[in-house]
C-alpha positions as CSV (number, residue, x, y, z in Angstrom):
1,X,-0.1,-0.3,0.0
2,X,1.4,3.4,-1.2
3,X,1.4,6.3,1.5
4,X,-0.4,9.5,0.6
5,X,2.4,12.1,-0.6
6,X,1.6,15.1,1.7
7,X,-0.1,17.5,-1.3
8,X,-2.7,14.5,-1.7
9,X,-3.1,14.7,2.2
10,X,-3.9,18.4,2.1
11,X,-6.1,18.1,-0.4
12,X,-8.5,15.2,1.7
13,X,-8.1,17.6,4.6
14,X,-9.6,20.5,2.3
15,X,-12.2,18.4,1.5
16,X,-12.8,17.1,4.9
17,X,-12.8,21.2,6.1
18,X,-15.0,21.7,3.0
19,X,-17.7,19.4,4.2
20,X,-17.5,20.0,8.0
21,X,-18.7,23.6,7.2
22,X,-22.7,22.9,5.9
23,X,-23.0,20.4,8.5
24,X,-21.4,22.4,11.4
25,X,-24.0,24.9,10.1
26,X,-27.0,22.4,10.2
27,X,-26.4,21.2,13.3
28,X,-25.9,25.1,14.7
29,X,-29.5,25.6,13.1
30,X,-31.2,22.0,14.6
31,X,-29.6,22.9,17.7
32,X,-31.5,26.7,17.8
33,X,-34.7,25.5,16.1
34,X,-34.5,22.9,19.1
35,X,-34.2,25.9,21.9
36,X,-37.0,27.9,20.0
37,X,-39.5,24.5,20.1
38,X,-38.8,24.2,23.6
39,X,-39.8,28.0,24.4
40,X,-42.5,28.0,22.2
41,X,-43.8,24.5,23.8
42,X,-43.2,26.4,27.3
43,X,-45.1,29.4,26.4
44,X,-48.1,27.2,24.7
45,X,-48.1,25.6,27.8
46,X,-48.1,28.7,29.7
47,X,-51.6,30.3,27.7
48,X,-53.5,27.2,28.3
49,X,-52.7,27.1,32.3
50,X,-54.0,31.0,31.9
51,X,-56.8,29.7,29.8
52,X,-57.5,27.0,32.4
53,X,-57.9,29.5,35.1
54,X,-59.7,32.2,33.1
55,X,-62.1,29.1,32.7
56,X,-62.7,28.6,36.2
57,X,-63.0,32.2,36.8
58,X,-65.8,32.4,34.4
59,X,-67.5,29.3,35.9
60,X,-67.7,31.2,38.9
61,X,-69.3,34.1,37.8
62,X,-72.8,33.0,38.1
63,X,-72.4,31.4,41.8
64,X,-70.7,35.4,43.1
65,X,-73.5,37.2,41.5
66,X,-76.2,34.8,42.8
67,X,-74.3,35.3,46.3
68,X,-74.1,39.1,45.9
69,X,-78.2,39.3,44.6
70,X,-78.5,36.7,48.3
71,X,-76.7,39.8,50.3
72,X,-78.4,42.9,48.6
73,X,-82.2,41.2,49.7
74,X,-81.0,39.6,52.9
75,X,-82.6,41.3,55.7
76,X,-80.4,41.5,58.3
77,X,-77.6,42.8,55.9
78,X,-80.0,45.6,54.8
79,X,-79.5,46.8,58.5
80,X,-76.3,47.7,57.7
81,X,-76.3,49.6,54.7
82,X,-78.6,53.0,53.7
83,X,-81.4,51.4,51.7
84,X,-82.1,54.3,49.5
85,X,-82.1,53.9,45.4
86,X,-79.3,56.5,45.0
87,X,-76.3,58.1,46.7
88,X,-78.0,61.1,46.8
89,X,-81.1,60.1,48.9
90,X,-78.7,58.0,51.0
91,X,-76.6,61.3,51.5
92,X,-79.5,63.2,52.4
93,X,-80.7,59.8,55.4
94,X,-76.9,60.5,56.6
95,X,-77.2,64.0,57.1
96,X,-80.7,63.7,58.9
97,X,-79.0,60.5,61.2
98,X,-75.9,62.6,61.9
99,X,-77.9,65.8,62.5
100,X,-80.4,63.7,65.3
101,X,-76.7,62.6,67.0
102,X,-75.5,65.7,67.1
103,X,-78.5,67.3,69.0
104,X,-79.0,64.0,70.6
105,X,-75.4,65.2,72.3
106,X,-76.3,68.2,73.2
107,X,-74.2,69.8,70.3
108,X,-74.8,72.9,67.5
109,X,-74.7,71.6,64.0
110,X,-72.9,74.3,61.8
111,X,-73.1,72.6,58.4
112,X,-73.1,69.5,56.4
113,X,-71.8,68.4,52.8
114,X,-72.0,65.6,51.3
115,X,-69.2,64.4,49.4
116,X,-68.3,62.4,46.4
117,X,-67.1,58.6,46.9
118,X,-64.4,56.7,45.2
119,X,-66.0,55.7,41.9
120,X,-67.1,52.4,40.6
121,X,-67.0,51.6,44.3
122,X,-69.1,48.5,45.4
123,X,-70.9,48.9,47.4
124,X,-70.8,52.9,46.7
125,X,-70.3,54.6,49.7
126,X,-71.8,58.2,50.5
127,X,-69.9,60.6,52.6
128,X,-70.8,63.9,54.3
129,X,-68.2,66.4,56.0
130,X,-70.0,68.1,59.0
131,X,-68.9,71.1,61.3
132,X,-70.3,71.0,65.2
133,X,-69.4,72.8,67.9
134,X,-70.1,71.7,71.7
135,X,-68.2,70.6,74.7
136,X,-65.4,67.6,75.2
137,X,-68.4,65.8,76.0
138,X,-70.5,66.5,73.4
139,X,-67.8,65.4,71.3
140,X,-67.2,61.9,72.6
141,X,-71.0,61.3,73.0
142,X,-71.2,62.1,68.9
143,X,-67.9,59.8,68.2
144,X,-69.7,57.1,70.8
145,X,-73.1,57.5,69.1
146,X,-71.6,57.2,65.6
147,X,-70.0,53.6,66.6
148,X,-73.4,52.4,67.7
149,X,-75.2,53.8,65.0
150,X,-76.9,51.4,62.3
151,X,-76.6,51.6,59.5
152,X,-72.9,51.3,60.1
153,X,-71.2,54.7,59.9
154,X,-67.2,55.3,59.6
155,X,-65.2,58.3,61.2
156,X,-62.9,59.3,57.8
157,X,-61.4,62.2,59.5
158,X,-61.3,64.5,62.5
159,X,-60.4,68.2,63.0
160,X,-60.8,69.6,66.0
161,X,-60.0,73.7,67.3
162,X,-60.9,75.2,70.5
163,X,-63.8,78.0,70.3
164,X,-62.2,80.0,73.2
165,X,-60.3,83.2,72.8
166,X,-57.5,84.2,74.9
167,X,-58.7,87.1,77.4
168,X,-57.7,90.6,76.3
169,X,-57.2,93.8,78.3
170,X,-60.0,96.3,78.2
171,X,-57.5,99.1,77.4
172,X,-54.7,99.3,75.3
173,X,-51.1,101.4,76.4
174,X,-52.4,104.5,75.3
175,X,-55.7,104.0,77.0
176,X,-58.1,103.6,74.0
177,X,-60.9,100.8,74.8
178,X,-60.6,97.5,72.6
179,X,-63.7,96.2,71.3
180,X,-63.6,92.3,72.3
181,X,-65.0,89.5,70.7
182,X,-67.0,87.3,72.4
183,X,-65.7,85.1,74.9
184,X,-66.5,81.8,75.0
185,X,-66.6,80.8,78.9
186,X,-67.5,77.0,78.6
187,X,-64.6,76.3,76.0
188,X,-66.4,74.9,73.7
189,X,-65.3,73.1,70.7
190,X,-65.5,73.1,66.9
191,X,-65.3,69.9,65.5
192,X,-65.1,68.7,61.6
193,X,-66.3,65.2,61.1
194,X,-65.5,63.3,57.8
195,X,-68.4,60.4,58.4
196,X,-69.4,57.4,56.0
197,X,-71.2,54.4,55.2
198,X,-72.6,52.2,52.4
199,X,-75.5,52.3,50.3
200,X,-77.6,49.3,48.8
201,X,-78.2,51.3,46.1
202,X,-76.1,51.8,43.0
203,X,-76.8,54.6,41.5
204,X,-75.9,58.1,41.7
């Protein structure tokens, strides 16, 4: 057997290298394609899992709607909500209830204002801002009666300031008389309270 000459060996190696390039390219493409297919399969599995969860959620919607309707028609639950067809009527009812509470506590109702509730809230919230005057005992009685009220009432914010004025001299250093504002000897408080409850009515 004759040994291959050096030029022939180089020629064979060149052909082997030339044939190896397409094989390497094909192998690289196959590996990349396999990785892409595995990623695609994983995304399909995730999508199928999400679809199954959505289907389960949709399947529970009739039961949830029925439960909400049972709550709306349950008389025991209605005791905790303002049973008014609109938020405006519920706000007027809340204002009357707050006025009764303040009067029962020997306070003076200065003003009430219906505030807008958060949009798209269920059940809808009805809010009022009220300003009252009275003693410390009046404030405590009002807060206690709000806590005990039915429908449920909640205090959102409370701002308290004293209505009493400091004693001023009858005359200035030059001897001129000073017109003094009325002094509140009882030390009454001016209180601003934001109060809210919930209503079964859905329309505003």
